[in-house]
N, C-alpha and C positions, 0 to 999 in steps of 0.2 A: 352664622353667615352661610347663605346659600351660594351654593358652586357655579360657577360660571358655564352659561351655556356655551357649544360649539366652539370655543378658545381651549385650547391643551396647553398644560404648563410648559415651558421651555426646559429642553433636556439637555443635559452636559454629554459631551462624549462619556462613555464607561472607561476609555483606555485600553479596550483590550484590540483594537485594531493592529493593521500588520506595519511592525517598524520600516521606516525607509531604505535600512541597509539589506535588509531582505529583499526587499524590490529592486534593488540596485546589484545585488550579487545575482538574482534570477536574472537579469535582463544580459548581464553579461555573459553569464551561460548559454543562454538561447544565441546571444548574438555568437560567442565561439563555435556552435555546433553549426549555425547557419553557414559562419565562413567556412568552416572544414568541408560541410557536406557539398556548399556551391559548386566547386570545381567537378566534382563526379555528378551532379545534376545534368549540368549543362556542358559535358564533354560530349563530343559528336566526334569520335574518330582522330581528334588532334593532338599538339603534343602540348598545349599551351591550355591557360586560364581565359576563355571567352574569347578565343582567336574569332577573326571576322575575316572575309575576302576568300578569294579563290583558296584551294588547298593544292599542292602538285602532287602530280601522280606519280606513284613511286613505279609504275608498272610502264612508263611511256615507252614508245619507241619512235625514233626519228623517221620521218616519214621515206618512203622507197624511192630512190631517184630515176627516172624514166629517163630513155636516151632521148627523148624529145627534150627535155629541159636544158641538154647540154648542145647548147648551138655554138658558143664560141671556139670551140676547139676544132671542132669539124672544120672549119673553113682556111685554118692555119697550114702552110707548108710544112712540111715532117722534115727535119733535118738531113743532110746525106750522111752515108755511114761514113766512116771513114775507114782508111785502108788496115790499120792495125788492129781497129775496134776495140781498143783500150780507151777507156776515159782517160783526160787529161788530169794529172795528178797536181794540186793546189800546193802550192811553196808552202812549207811548214811555217805556221802562222809564229809571230814572236811572242815569245814568251817572258813577260815581265816580274821581276821579282823584284819588288819594291824596296826589301829591306836591303839589298845589293846595290839598286841603283841609287838609291838616296844620298848614301853617305858620300857618293861622289860628287855630289850636286849641294852640298853642304857650304854655306858660306862663312869661312874661317873670320874671327876677330883676330886683330892684332893685340898685343899686349897694351899699345899705348891707347888704343880704342875701347879696352875692359877697363883699363887705369880712369877715362875720361868719363865714362858712364858711372863708374862707382863712385867719383868725385861728384858728378851730378846730382846722384840720389842721396849721399850724405849732404849734399846742399839744400835739395829740396826738404829733407827729414829736420833738417834744421831750421829751417823756416818755417815749417809747419809747427813745429815745437816752439819758435819763437810768438807765433800769431796766436796758438791756444794760451801760453801763458798771457800776452796781451789781453787777449778776452778774458780771461778767467779773472783778471787786475780789474777790467773795466765792470765786469758781472760784481765783484765784491764790492768794489767803489759805490755802484750803485745800491746794493743792498745796504752800504752803511748809512747814505742819505736818505735812505728811504723811498728812494724812486722805484718804480715798477724794475724786474730785474728781467733785461733781454735773453731770450732762448740761447742755449748752447747751441754753437753751431756743429751739426755732425761733422765726424772727423771724415777724413779723406780717408779710401781705402789702403791697406797698407798690400805692396805688390809681395808677390811670393816669392821666397827667397829660395835660390837654386843650389844654396850650398849643402 
């Protein structure tokens, strides 16, 4: 049989190409080099990575003040000199020490008020416990009957004990 002219036989890959993981490692290495070298390449006497905008001048000095710039003080009359020529002494500023002042301002509660407050707190705790028990009983009953169980109510925050 005669060979066909103008057409070549299909070829399969020979399998000696570069694996994908090699390209991945090479790309990661090149990216790391560029990332680490970029700040040094783009640095222009700045202190950060790619800073844009005006830079402060560390050697800057304020502009000199000319006498012509100060107009307000020249028109005001000078105060008269005193006989003693001593400046008036300011009265000593009152120094407040809150650690000594505040205990005197403390509101004292009587024993009856403390006992009433404790009773009210105990009643609140007992009511919260009864409410929690009733809620739990309702949830259990709903679960037994196959109804959807309502979500449990979030407990009230407990007060900080001062004991």
